[in-house]
C-alpha positions as CSV (number, residue, x, y, z in Angstrom):
1,X,0.0,0.0,0.0
2,X,1.8,3.1,-1.3
3,X,0.8,6.7,-0.8
4,X,1.6,10.1,-2.4
5,X,3.3,12.8,-0.4
6,X,2.6,16.2,-2.0
7,X,3.8,19.7,-1.3
8,X,1.3,22.0,-3.0
9,X,1.4,25.4,-4.5
10,X,3.8,25.0,-7.4
11,X,2.9,26.0,-11.0
12,X,3.1,23.4,-13.7
13,X,5.4,24.1,-16.6
14,X,6.6,21.9,-19.5
15,X,5.3,19.1,-21.7
16,X,3.9,15.6,-21.1
17,X,3.3,12.8,-23.5
18,X,-0.2,11.2,-23.2
19,X,-0.4,7.4,-22.9
20,X,-2.6,5.2,-25.1
21,X,-6.1,4.9,-23.8
22,X,-7.0,2.5,-21.0
23,X,-10.6,2.4,-22.2
24,X,-9.4,1.4,-25.7
25,X,-6.6,-1.0,-24.9
26,X,-8.8,-3.2,-22.6
27,X,-11.5,-4.2,-25.2
28,X,-8.8,-4.5,-27.8
29,X,-7.0,-7.0,-25.6
30,X,-10.3,-8.8,-25.2
31,X,-10.7,-8.9,-28.9
32,X,-7.4,-10.7,-29.4
33,X,-9.1,-13.9,-28.2
34,X,-11.0,-13.9,-31.5
35,X,-8.0,-14.7,-33.7
36,X,-5.2,-17.3,-34.0
37,X,-3.0,-14.7,-35.7
38,X,-0.4,-12.8,-33.8
39,X,-1.3,-9.2,-32.8
40,X,1.1,-6.5,-32.0
41,X,-0.1,-3.5,-29.9
42,X,2.1,-0.5,-29.7
43,X,2.7,1.7,-26.6
44,X,0.6,-0.4,-24.2
45,X,0.3,1.6,-21.0
46,X,2.0,0.2,-17.8
47,X,-1.2,0.2,-15.6
48,X,-2.6,-2.4,-13.4
49,X,-5.9,-2.8,-15.4
50,X,-3.8,-3.8,-18.4
51,X,-1.7,-6.2,-16.2
52,X,-5.0,-7.8,-14.9
53,X,-6.4,-8.2,-18.4
54,X,-3.2,-9.8,-19.7
55,X,-3.2,-12.1,-16.6
56,X,-6.7,-13.2,-17.6
57,X,-5.6,-13.8,-21.2
58,X,-2.7,-15.9,-19.9
59,X,-5.1,-17.9,-17.8
60,X,-7.0,-18.7,-21.0
61,X,-3.9,-20.0,-22.6
62,X,-2.9,-17.0,-24.6
63,X,0.8,-15.9,-24.9
64,X,1.7,-12.3,-24.2
65,X,5.3,-11.1,-24.8
66,X,6.5,-7.5,-24.3
67,X,9.0,-6.2,-26.8
68,X,10.0,-2.6,-25.9
69,X,6.7,-0.7,-25.4
70,X,4.7,-3.2,-27.5
71,X,2.8,-6.3,-26.5
72,X,2.7,-9.3,-28.9
73,X,-0.4,-11.4,-28.2
74,X,-0.7,-15.0,-29.6
75,X,-4.1,-16.6,-28.8
76,X,-3.6,-19.6,-31.0
77,X,-3.1,-21.8,-27.9
78,X,-6.2,-20.5,-26.0
79,X,-7.9,-23.6,-24.6
80,X,-10.3,-22.7,-21.8
81,X,-13.5,-20.8,-21.6
82,X,-13.5,-20.0,-17.9
83,X,-12.1,-16.9,-16.2
84,X,-11.0,-17.5,-12.6
85,X,-13.0,-15.5,-10.1
86,X,-10.0,-13.9,-8.5
87,X,-9.0,-12.4,-11.8
88,X,-12.5,-11.3,-12.8
89,X,-13.2,-9.6,-9.5
90,X,-10.2,-7.4,-9.9
91,X,-11.2,-5.9,-13.3
92,X,-14.5,-4.5,-14.4
93,X,-13.4,-4.9,-18.1
94,X,-13.2,-8.7,-17.7
95,X,-16.8,-8.7,-18.8
96,X,-15.7,-7.7,-22.3
97,X,-14.2,-11.2,-22.6
98,X,-17.7,-12.8,-22.6
99,X,-18.4,-11.9,-26.2
100,X,-14.9,-13.0,-27.4
101,X,-14.8,-16.2,-25.4
102,X,-18.4,-17.2,-26.5
103,X,-17.5,-16.4,-30.1
104,X,-14.4,-18.7,-29.9
105,X,-15.6,-21.6,-27.7
106,X,-19.4,-21.2,-28.0
107,X,-19.4,-21.2,-24.2
108,X,-18.0,-19.0,-21.4
109,X,-18.0,-19.0,-17.6
110,X,-17.1,-15.8,-15.7
111,X,-17.5,-14.5,-12.2
112,X,-19.3,-11.2,-11.9
113,X,-16.6,-8.5,-12.7
114,X,-15.1,-6.1,-10.2
115,X,-13.3,-2.8,-10.6
116,X,-14.0,0.6,-9.0
117,X,-17.1,1.0,-6.8
118,X,-18.8,3.9,-8.5
119,X,-22.3,2.5,-8.9
120,X,-24.3,-0.5,-9.8
121,X,-23.2,-0.8,-13.5
122,X,-25.3,-3.9,-14.2
123,X,-24.3,-6.2,-17.0
124,X,-28.0,-6.8,-18.1
125,X,-27.5,-5.0,-21.4
126,X,-24.4,-7.2,-22.2
127,X,-26.4,-10.4,-21.5
128,X,-29.6,-9.4,-23.3
129,X,-27.5,-8.5,-26.4
130,X,-25.8,-11.9,-26.3
131,X,-29.1,-13.6,-25.9
132,X,-30.3,-11.9,-29.2
133,X,-27.3,-13.6,-30.9
134,X,-28.4,-17.0,-29.7
135,X,-26.6,-17.4,-26.4
136,X,-28.2,-19.3,-23.6
137,X,-27.3,-17.6,-20.3
138,X,-27.6,-18.9,-16.7
139,X,-26.2,-17.8,-13.4
140,X,-24.9,-20.2,-10.7
141,X,-22.7,-19.6,-7.6
142,X,-21.8,-16.0,-8.6
143,X,-20.9,-17.1,-12.1
144,X,-22.4,-16.1,-15.5
145,X,-22.5,-19.1,-17.7
146,X,-23.0,-18.8,-21.5
147,X,-23.6,-21.5,-24.0
148,X,-24.7,-21.7,-27.7
149,X,-24.4,-24.0,-30.7
150,X,-23.6,-21.1,-32.9
151,X,-23.9,-17.3,-33.0
152,X,-26.3,-15.7,-35.4
153,X,-26.5,-12.1,-36.3
154,X,-29.5,-10.1,-35.3
155,X,-30.9,-6.7,-34.7
156,X,-30.2,-5.4,-31.2
157,X,-31.7,-2.3,-29.7
158,X,-29.9,-1.1,-26.5
159,X,-32.1,0.5,-23.9
160,X,-29.3,3.0,-23.2
161,X,-26.1,3.7,-25.1
162,X,-23.8,1.5,-22.9
163,X,-20.2,1.6,-23.9
164,X,-19.4,-1.8,-22.5
165,X,-22.5,-3.5,-23.9
166,X,-21.8,-2.0,-27.3
167,X,-18.3,-3.3,-27.3
168,X,-19.2,-6.7,-26.0
169,X,-21.9,-7.2,-28.7
170,X,-19.4,-6.1,-31.4
171,X,-16.9,-8.7,-30.2
172,X,-19.5,-11.4,-30.1
173,X,-20.8,-10.5,-33.6
174,X,-17.7,-10.3,-35.7
175,X,-17.6,-14.1,-36.3
176,X,-21.3,-14.7,-36.1
177,X,-23.3,-16.0,-39.0
178,X,-25.0,-13.1,-40.9
179,X,-25.3,-9.5,-40.0
180,X,-25.7,-7.8,-36.7
181,X,-27.1,-4.3,-36.3
182,X,-26.7,-2.5,-33.0
183,X,-29.2,0.4,-32.5
184,X,-28.7,3.1,-29.9
185,X,-25.1,2.2,-29.8
186,X,-22.7,4.2,-27.7
187,X,-20.6,6.7,-29.7
188,X,-17.4,7.0,-27.7
189,X,-14.1,7.4,-29.6
190,X,-12.9,4.1,-28.0
191,X,-15.6,2.3,-29.8
192,X,-14.3,3.8,-33.1
193,X,-10.9,2.6,-32.1
194,X,-12.2,-1.0,-31.5
195,X,-13.8,-1.0,-34.9
196,X,-10.5,0.1,-36.5
197,X,-8.7,-2.7,-34.8
198,X,-11.2,-5.4,-35.7
199,X,-11.1,-4.3,-39.3
200,X,-7.3,-4.5,-39.3
201,X,-7.8,-8.2,-38.4
202,X,-10.2,-8.7,-41.3
203,X,-13.6,-8.0,-39.6
204,X,-16.3,-6.1,-41.4
205,X,-17.6,-3.4,-39.0
206,X,-19.0,0.0,-39.9
207,X,-20.9,2.8,-38.2
208,X,-18.9,3.1,-35.0
209,X,-19.1,6.7,-33.7
210,X,-22.8,6.8,-34.7
211,X,-25.9,5.4,-33.1
212,X,-26.0,2.4,-35.5
213,X,-23.2,-0.1,-35.9
214,X,-23.4,-2.8,-38.5
215,X,-21.3,-6.0,-38.2
216,X,-21.1,-8.5,-41.1
217,X,-19.9,-11.8,-39.7
218,X,-16.7,-13.4,-41.1
219,X,-15.4,-16.9,-40.8
220,X,-12.0,-16.1,-39.3
221,X,-9.8,-13.2,-38.3
222,X,-6.0,-12.8,-38.9
223,X,-3.2,-11.0,-37.2
224,X,-2.0,-7.4,-37.4
225,X,-0.4,-4.4,-35.8
226,X,-2.2,-1.5,-34.2
227,X,-1.5,1.5,-32.0
228,X,-4.5,2.4,-29.8
229,X,-5.7,6.0,-29.6
230,X,-4.4,8.5,-27.0
231,X,-6.1,8.5,-23.6
232,X,-8.5,11.5,-23.6
233,X,-9.1,11.0,-19.8
234,X,-5.4,11.2,-18.9
235,X,-5.2,14.2,-21.2
236,X,-8.2,15.8,-19.5
237,X,-6.7,15.2,-16.1
238,X,-3.5,17.0,-16.9
239,X,-5.4,19.9,-18.5
240,X,-7.4,20.3,-15.3
241,X,-4.3,20.0,-13.2
242,X,-2.7,22.9,-15.2
243,X,-5.9,24.9,-14.8
244,X,-5.9,24.4,-11.0
245,X,-2.2,24.9,-10.4
246,X,-1.6,27.6,-13.0
247,X,1.2,27.5,-15.5
248,X,1.9,26.5,-19.1
249,X,1.6,22.9,-20.2
250,X,1.8,21.2,-23.6
251,X,0.2,17.8,-24.0
252,X,1.8,15.8,-26.8
253,X,0.4,12.9,-28.7
254,X,-3.3,13.9,-28.4
255,X,-5.6,16.1,-30.4
256,X,-8.6,18.1,-29.2
257,X,-11.3,16.4,-31.3
258,X,-12.3,14.0,-28.5
259,X,-12.1,16.6,-25.7
260,X,-14.3,19.4,-27.0
261,X,-16.7,19.3,-24.0
262,X,-13.8,19.8,-21.6
263,X,-12.0,22.4,-23.7
264,X,-15.2,24.4,-23.8
265,X,-15.5,24.4,-20.0
266,X,-11.8,25.3,-19.5
267,X,-12.2,28.3,-21.8
268,X,-15.1,29.3,-19.5
269,X,-12.7,29.0,-16.6
270,X,-10.5,31.6,-18.3
271,X,-7.8,29.2,-19.5
272,X,-5.9,30.0,-22.8
273,X,-6.0,26.9,-25.1
274,X,-4.5,26.1,-28.4
275,X,-4.9,22.9,-30.3
276,X,-2.7,22.0,-33.2
277,X,-2.4,18.5,-34.8
278,X,-1.5,16.2,-32.0
279,X,-0.7,18.8,-29.3
280,X,-2.8,20.8,-26.9
281,X,-1.4,23.9,-25.2
282,X,-2.9,25.3,-22.0
283,X,-2.0,28.4,-20.1
284,X,-3.6,29.5,-16.8
285,X,-2.4,32.7,-15.1
286,X,-5.1,33.6,-12.6
287,X,-7.7,32.1,-10.3
288,X,-10.1,30.1,-12.5
289,X,-13.5,31.6,-13.2
290,X,-16.5,29.4,-12.2
291,X,-18.5,27.4,-14.7
292,X,-22.1,27.5,-13.7
293,X,-23.0,23.9,-14.6
294,X,-21.3,20.7,-15.5
295,X,-23.4,17.6,-16.4
296,X,-22.0,14.2,-17.3
297,X,-23.5,12.7,-20.4
298,X,-22.7,9.9,-22.9
299,X,-20.2,11.1,-25.6
300,X,-20.0,13.7,-27.0
301,X,-21.2,15.1,-23.7
302,X,-19.0,15.8,-20.7
303,X,-17.3,12.5,-19.7
304,X,-18.1,10.9,-16.3
305,X,-14.5,9.9,-16.0
306,X,-13.5,13.7,-15.7
307,X,-16.3,14.6,-13.4
308,X,-14.3,14.3,-10.2
309,X,-11.3,16.2,-11.6
310,X,-13.6,19.0,-12.8
311,X,-15.3,19.2,-9.4
312,X,-11.9,19.6,-7.8
313,X,-11.2,22.5,-10.1
314,X,-14.6,24.1,-9.2
315,X,-13.6,24.1,-5.5
316,X,-11.1,27.0,-6.1
317,X,-13.1,28.9,-8.8
318,X,-14.2,32.5,-8.2
319,X,-17.9,31.7,-7.9
320,X,-20.4,28.8,-7.5
321,X,-20.9,25.7,-9.7
322,X,-23.2,22.8,-9.9
323,X,-21.8,19.4,-11.0
324,X,-24.4,16.7,-11.9
325,X,-23.5,13.1,-12.3
326,X,-26.1,11.4,-14.7
327,X,-24.4,8.1,-15.3
328,X,-23.2,6.5,-12.0
329,X,-24.9,6.5,-8.6
330,X,-22.0,6.7,-6.2
331,X,-19.4,8.8,-8.0
332,X,-19.1,11.5,-5.3
333,X,-17.2,9.3,-2.7
334,X,-14.3,11.7,-3.1
335,X,-16.2,14.7,-1.9
336,X,-15.7,14.1,1.9
337,X,-11.9,13.9,1.1
338,X,-11.9,17.2,-0.7
339,X,-13.8,18.8,2.2
340,X,-10.9,17.8,4.5
341,X,-8.9,20.2,2.3
342,X,-11.3,23.1,2.9
343,X,-13.6,22.5,-0.1
344,X,-17.2,23.8,0.3
345,X,-19.3,21.2,-1.4
346,X,-22.9,20.0,-0.7
347,X,-24.1,16.8,-2.4
348,X,-27.8,16.4,-3.0
349,X,-28.9,13.3,-4.8
350,X,-26.8,13.3,-8.0
351,X,-25.6,16.9,-7.9
352,X,-22.7,18.6,-6.1
353,X,-23.2,22.3,-5.2
354,X,-19.7,23.8,-5.1
355,X,-18.9,27.2,-3.6
356,X,-15.4,28.3,-4.7
357,X,-12.8,29.1,-2.0
358,X,-9.7,31.1,-2.4
359,X,-7.4,28.2,-1.7
360,X,-7.4,24.6,-0.4
361,X,-5.1,23.5,2.4
362,X,-3.1,20.3,2.7
363,X,-4.7,17.2,4.4
364,X,-4.4,13.5,4.5
365,X,-7.0,12.0,2.1
366,X,-7.9,8.5,0.8
367,X,-8.6,7.5,-2.8
368,X,-11.7,5.3,-3.1
369,X,-11.7,4.9,-6.9
370,X,-9.5,5.7,-9.9
371,X,-10.8,9.1,-11.1
372,X,-11.7,10.3,-7.6
373,X,-8.1,9.5,-6.6
374,X,-6.7,11.5,-9.5
375,X,-8.9,14.4,-8.4
376,X,-7.5,14.3,-4.9
377,X,-3.9,14.4,-6.3
378,X,-4.5,17.5,-8.5
379,X,-6.3,19.2,-5.6
380,X,-3.3,18.5,-3.4
381,X,-1.0,20.0,-6.0
382,X,-3.0,23.2,-6.0
383,X,-3.4,23.3,-2.2
384,X,-1.4,25.3,0.3
385,X,0.9,23.1,2.4
386,X,1.6,19.4,2.6
387,X,-0.8,16.6,1.7
388,X,-0.9,12.8,1.6
389,X,-3.1,10.7,-0.7
390,X,-3.4,7.1,0.4
391,X,-5.0,4.2,-1.5
392,X,-3.2,5.1,-4.7
393,X,-3.4,1.5,-6.0
394,X,-6.7,2.8,-7.5
395,X,-4.8,5.5,-9.4
396,X,-2.4,2.9,-10.7
397,X,-5.3,1.2,-12.5
398,X,-5.4,4.0,-15.1
399,X,-2.4,6.3,-15.0
400,X,1.1,5.1,-16.0
401,X,3.9,6.9,-14.1
402,X,1.5,9.5,-12.8
403,X,3.9,10.9,-10.2
404,X,6.8,11.0,-12.7
405,X,4.9,12.9,-15.3
406,X,3.7,15.4,-12.7
407,X,7.2,15.8,-11.3
408,X,8.6,16.5,-14.8
409,X,6.1,19.4,-14.9
410,X,7.5,20.8,-11.6
411,X,5.1,19.3,-9.1
412,X,6.5,18.2,-5.7
413,X,5.1,14.7,-5.5
414,X,6.7,11.5,-4.1
415,X,5.5,7.9,-3.9
416,X,6.2,6.5,-0.5
417,X,5.7,2.9,0.8
418,X,3.3,2.5,3.7
């Protein structure tokens, strides 16, 4: 159990290269089960969610070899359809493997997935989509058990645009007989990235990024090489950190096309922003102005994965803000920790009413989930005095070398063993 020790009050200056996207890499790794060909993924981030996903792939019989910053995945020797409960409980994204494993073995057995405790996040939409493809599903002893003679394409209407359900149905459909049409599909950029990857392997998928995705089943997939997209959530976290701490920061390896909702809010905060090709420049020279309202929505709306960080920024703005979480029920667990630092926040149902204060002060806080933990770190960087953030294993799930990147920008942050 490590913690961060942070001395706040320093401006951030310099450049930081953004990692490939956790939320893209995980379903792409799950998709590797679908092919016997070798797959090379470039610049795979060194985060625990990826380590957990590759451990699951290894347990299925896949081979993963790291060469430099790339991972070479060979699933030709995959031989089992069961994911051990200990591995499934550690990773929410293990549920993505249902579609891939059922497609390959026509059966799957997986314990209910784990991950951050940010709400119920039921898997009903995943399972109802698989049923429409001909999968029989039962539950026994905490396991989801899937069986079918063969997968057949079908029309599937999602009750809500779930990212995970959309990706899982895509994975199950690429080798199904006939054509599958997903209506009310999620439109996140990571789904577009998954489509690009599957098509590199020989799949026939179109429509990702819109509300309708069409998958024409193919008999087999081959190998290929692919570099996943940049992590828009890591990029957003660093942008918000710069806005809170002040300074000039350049993000490299990421464009602004997938961050428009955040960039709009940061301009309201008074930040100077410039986007050119694969770089984003931000400058913040004064106390941020308040944004009156932030509401999380499915893409292209404001991302739920940046809600905590944005709320942290609102705590020091010159005015009041309302932050509303529309996607997950318990995503304000970090709020009591921010209040230890002097934040003035009142949570009512799914909204946080934030009254900006001149400055936060240092405190000992605890991370309860990935994005809430990141919010506590950037709040501590902007606070006056010394802080500690414990429970940073949550942060390790999604940020590679977080403290090193922040230190390179001038932050005073150290990782200390407990």
